[in-house]
N, C-alpha and C positions, 0 to 999 in steps of 0.2 A: 496394463494401462488404460485410460480413457478413448487413445484415440485409436492404440490397436485392437480395443473392442470392437469399435465402431467402424474401424475399416475394415476389419472382417464381418459382421454384421452388416457392413453395405455393397459387400460381395452378391450377396441372397439377394440383391435387388427389391430387400422391401421394408418398405417404410417403419413396418409394424416392427421387423427384427431389430432394426437400428433404435426403433423407442424402447424396445423390449430389453434389450444390453445397458442402453443409458439407464432407465432404472434401475436394473442390474445392479450396476455401480454404484449409483445413487446410494442406495438401501446398504448394500455393503461399508460404505464409506460414512454415510451417516450410523448405524451399529456399532462400527470400530471404535468411532469417534465419541460415541457415549459410553461403548465401554471403558478404553482410556478416560474419559471425567468422570464416572462415576469409581475406577480405582485410585481416581488423587481428583479431586475436584477443586482445590488450591490448586494443582500447577498452571502456570497461565501457558505450557508450550500446549496444553493438552486443547485449549482453546482456540490457541494459535494455528495450530494442524485443523482443524475441526474449520475455522471459519479461511483458510487458505483451499484445503478440500472446496467446501462451497466457492468458493469467487473464483476456483477457476470452470465450474458450469456456470457459473454469472452467462457469460456469453451467448451461452447456449438458451436462453429465455427459462428457463425452467423456473416453474413458479417456486417463489420462496428463497429460491437459491441467495439471492443479495442481502434479504433480511436475514437467513439465517448467518451469514458470513458476518453479517453489523453483525448481528448481537452477540455470535463468540467472541468477535474482537472486544466487544465490549466487556464481555467477561475476563479478558484476558485484562484489560485495562484495571479493572476493579480489581482484581488480584494482585497486577505491578503495577502500582500507577505512575510507577518513573521508569520504568525497563520503556527505550524508545521504540522496539518495533514492533506492536501494535499498534501504536499511530500511524507508520507507515505504512501497516496492511492496510488499515482503515483507508489512508490517503489515496494506497496504491486500487479498493476498491472502487472510492468512488469516483479516478480517472478514470477506472472501466465501466464506471453508469454513467461515463461524462459529466461527470458537477465538479468541473476544474474547482471552484470557489472553495467547498467542503471537502477537496482533497489538499487545497493550499492551505486548508485551516489546521490540517492532519500535520501535512509538514512541519508548519510551525512548533506545531505542542512538540513534534517529535527533537525538533533542534533543540529545542528547551531542556526536552530530557538530557539531551547529546548531541551539545555546536557540534562536536567536530564527527557525526553520521554520515560516513560520506554515500551511505546508498542514499538520504533524502538527496542531497545535492543533486545527484543522476536521473533521479523521478522528478523533480524540479526544474532538468535541463530537457529532459523532455519534455514536460511540461510548455517551454518556453516552445522549444521547436515546432508543437502542436498549434501553437498560436504563431508561427512566421516570426518569432522570434529571435534571430539566430546569436546575434550580440549579448539578448538577456541569457538564451543557454549557454554562450561560452564564458560569460565571469559566474555562472552556478559551476561550472566544469571546472575554476580556477580554483572558486572555491572549495572544492573537493578536493582537489590538486593541495591545497597547504593545511588541510583539514589532519588530524592528527603528528603533523612532521613538528619538529624542532621550533619552526618559525608560526605555528599555531597562536603561541601566546603573545606574541603581534597581532594576531588578529582581531576584531571587533564583530560580535554578532551582534547585531541592531534586526530588531524584527519589524518588519511593519507591515500594514496589509493593504498591500495593494503598491502597484511598480510609481504613482504618482506619491504616496507617502513617503517611498523609498528617493524618490528624487529630492524630497523635501532635507529627507537625514543626512543625505550623501551632499546636500547644499550647506547647509548647518556645519557639520565636518568640513567640509572645503572653506566652510565662513573662518569660522573657529580654528583652522591651522593646522 
């Protein structure tokens, strides 16, 4: 794994050894992804795997890693536009890049495709916590708890952009009874 290789290389106390180990892993990962995509360019899972690999190295600030992950997820979306996983992965990618607005837009899109997608609700709760909104995080987790249960049919999914729009929608529901 990346962590094991970097740990082993760091024992040499040589930044060049660490850099070489990381570059080797990245090259191997890119080659494996390219081979999988060449074997089946219509399978979105191949693009998701490559995007996930590149997303793991985004925090290392490797040049082009964010764009490569984004492009891979875009290709997965192009191959399977109604599959919610690439939208969630894009949200996680943008969140790792501190772009909460774009991350939220992708969580919304994932919920359009699968309204009971609990992984999305957990990510939304993480976003709320990161912004200091514990009550909002609890609400997202409550939504996740109901998703996919027999009571899911009693729930209504209302997508809004931003908390103020959500407040207006909730007021409308409360007023209408």
